[in-house]
N, C-alpha and C positions, 0 to 999 in steps of 0.2 A: 290670867289664860298659863297655864302649863305650855311651853312650846318645845318638843322632845326634838332631840338633835338625834337626827336620823344619820348614819354612819355609815358611806359610799361603800360599798359593797361589790359593785359589778365588777365581774372578771373578766373585761375589757377593758381599751385605751381609747380616750377620743384624741384623734390629732388633729394639735392644733396648727391653726392658719399659717401655713410659712410659707415664703417665698424661694427656698432657698433649692427644691425640687426643679423648678421653672429655669431659675436660675444656671443649675447646673446644664439643663437640659441645652440650651443657647450657648451656655459657653464651649461645651461639646460640639456641637453642630459647628461653631466657629473653627475647631480644628480639624474636621473632618473638611469643610469647604476649601480651607487652606493646604491641605492636603489632595484635593482634587484642583486647584490650582494649579500646586507643583506639578501635578501630571499633567494638565494638559496645557501649559502655557511652560511649561520644564524653567523654571525660577521658583525657586523656594525663597519667601516673606520670612524670614527669619524673626525678627520684630515681632510681629506678628503671633507666630508661633510659641513664641515665650511668654507673652501675654493673655494670652489665651490659654495655655497652660499652666502659666499662674493661678490666677481669677480661676481655674475648675479646681483646682486643689483648695485654694482658699475657702471655695465654699463651699467642699467638702467637708474640712477642716471646721467652719462655723459650724455647717448640717452637724456632725458630726456633737460635736457641741452640746447644741441643743436638747439632742436626744439622750446623752449621759447626764444633763441638768434631769431630763423627765424620770429616768433610772434610779436618779438620787432621793429623788423626792418621793421615791415610793410608789408611783403609778402606772409603773410595770410589773403586773401580777404576775401568777404564773401561768396564764393563758394565754397573757401580751408576749411572756416569753419562749414562749413552746410555736409563740406566730411568728414570730423574730426568726427564732432558728427553722424555722419552716423555710423564712422569705431568704435569706440568707443560702441555702441550699440549693431554691428557683434563683437565684440571681446567679450563684457561680454555675450552674448546668446553664444557664444562656448566654456565661461569659464561656461555656465549651462548645456551645454550636455558633455560638460570632465566629470562633478560632477554626471548630471545622470546617466552616463554609469554605474560608482562606488555603486551607492545607489539601481539601479538594479541587481551590478550583487552582491550584497548583500544578497537583497532579493527574488532572483532564487536561491541562494549557501541553504540562509536559509530552503526553501519548497522543493528545490531536497532532504535534509536530512530527512527530515520529512514525503513526501509522498511515502506511503507503507515503511515505512521502520520505526522502533521504535530508532534512532539511533539521540541524542541528539541533540542538539542547543539551543544554543553555542557548542562544541564539550565538553566531559568531557576531564574533570582535564583545564577549561578554566575556571576562572569564571568572571562573567562581572563585568562592572565596575557599582559601584549603579548610578541610575543616579538621585533622590537626593544631590549626596553631591557635590563634584566638576566641575558637568556638569552641573546642578544645578544654580549653584554660574555662571559659566563663562557665561550663556544662559540671566544670568537677566545682566550680565556686559557689555554683547553684547549689547542686547537691550537696555542698558540704550545710549549706546553711541552712537547706531542710531539716540535716541532724539537730546544729545548734536550738534551730527555732523548736524541737520536738522537744532535746532537753529541757526549756524553759517551761514547755510546758507540763511535763511528767512535774516539776521541780513547786509549780505553784500547788498542785494538788497536796505539798506537804507545807506550804506556807514558811517554803526557805526563797523568803523576795529576794532575798541578795546573791543567788545565785540564778533565780526565772528572770532579773536585772541582767549579769552577764551575760547568758545563753542569750539574750534579744540583744544587746548591743554587740554583742559578733555576731548576727544577723543582720542588722543593720551594716553595719561595716562591710561583711562580704557583699552584699547587693548594692551599697554605694560604690563598691570596686566590681562588680559587674556592669552599672553603668556607664562607671568610668572607661573601661576596656570598651564597650559597644560603638561610646564614642568615637574611639581610637580606631577602633572597629572602619566606624562609618568616615573616619578621616583618610582611611588607605585603601577605600574603595577603589576599584576597574568601572564601575560604573554608575550611573545612577538612576534615581526612579523614572525618566521618561525614558530609561533606553530599555524600550519593548517592552511587555507584559511580564517579560521576568524581573525586570527592576522593582517595576512597577509594585509586583504579588511581591516579589522580599524584602522590600523597605517596607512596603506598612506591614505585615508579615511580624518582623522585626519588629518594629517601629513600636506595633500598640502594642508587643508583648515589654519594650521596654517601659513605656507608660505602666503598664499595669504591675513591673515590677519596681517607681519608684513610689506609685500609690499604695502597693503594699510595705513598702520602707517608712512611709509618714504615716500608717497605721500600726507600726510597729512604735513608730520615736512614739506618737499619741498613748499607747498603752503603756511605756515605759511610766510615763507622766502618773498612770492612775493606779501603778504600781506603788509608786512612792509614797503617795496618798492613803494609800489604804482601800483604797475602791474595789482591786483587784486580790480575792485572796481566793482561798478550797473549796467555800460556799456561794461566794460570788466570780465569776471567772467565763463566764459565756461571751463579752466583748473583748478578753484575749485568745479566746477560743475559736469567737471569727476572724480574724488579721491571720491565725495561725493558717483557719481553713482555705483562706485567701492564698498565701505565701506557697504552702504544699501545692496548690492549683498554679500558680505560676510556674513553681518546680517543675510541675510534670509535662505541662508546656512546654517548656522549654526542652525537655528532654526529647519529647516530637517535635519538634522545631530542628533540634540536631541533626535526627535521623533522618526527616522527612526536606529539609531544605538544602543545609549543612552535605551530609554523607551521601542522600540520595543521589542528589542530583550531582553531588562532584562524578561520583559515575557512573552514571546514569546510561552512559552511552554501552558502559563494558555490560552491567545490569542489563540492557535490554536486549545488547546480543546475545545474553546467555540463555534468557529466559522465554523471547519472545522471536528471537532469529537461528533457532537452533538449526 
C-alpha cells in the first residue's frame, strides 16, 4: 500500500503548552503585591522588588526565545503573522488604557482637593520635582531615542544591517541613561510613596513607566542578536517592528507623563486660579 505524504497547509498555528504565561502573571502579581505593601506599610522590600523584576524579565526573555524558534521553523504562516500583529496592537492599546487610568486618577484627585476647599495641591509638605531639571532632560533623551529607533527601522528595509544595529545600540544607550537619571531623581526625592495619594500615584506612574523602559530596552537588545544572525531583514522584520512600536509607545507615554505629572502639577495652583477662579 502506498502511503501519501500529506503536506500541512493549515493557515493557522497550534500553540504548544507553555508554562511561561502563568509564570509571567505570577511574577507580575508579586511586583504588584510588593508595591501595595510599600504603600500600606510604608516600607519597601528592595530585595523582593529586585528578585521579582529579574524573574519577570527572565521569563519574558525565555518566552520570546520559544516564539522565535517557532517562527524560524516555519510555523508562523501569513495568517498567523497578521494575527500576531493584531495582538501586539491590542496589547499596546491595553497598555494605553492602563496608563490612562492612572493619569485620570491624578487629574481627578487634584481637582477633588481644590474644588470647594482651599486644600493645597500637591499636599502640604510635598515639594514637587522641578520639571526643568531631570524630567526635562529625560524627555529630551527619550524623544532622541525615538528618532534613532525610527532611523534603524527605516534602514532595515534597505538591508543595511550595520547602520540598523548602530541605531538600535544608540537607542539602548539612551534608554539606560534615562533609567539612571530616573534612579537619581528617586534618590533625591523630597517625598515617598507613602506620602499621601500624590506620592503613591507619582511613584506608581513613573515606576511603571520605568519598568516599561527596561522591557523595551531588553526587547531592542534581543533584536540586535536577531539582526546579527540574519533573522531580521527587509522581508522578515515584524519582530523588530513590534519592538519599535513598543518603544514609540513608551516615548509618547513619557511625553504625556512629563506634561501631566511634572509640568502641570508644578504650576497647578497658578493654572487653577487662571482657568477656574477668575
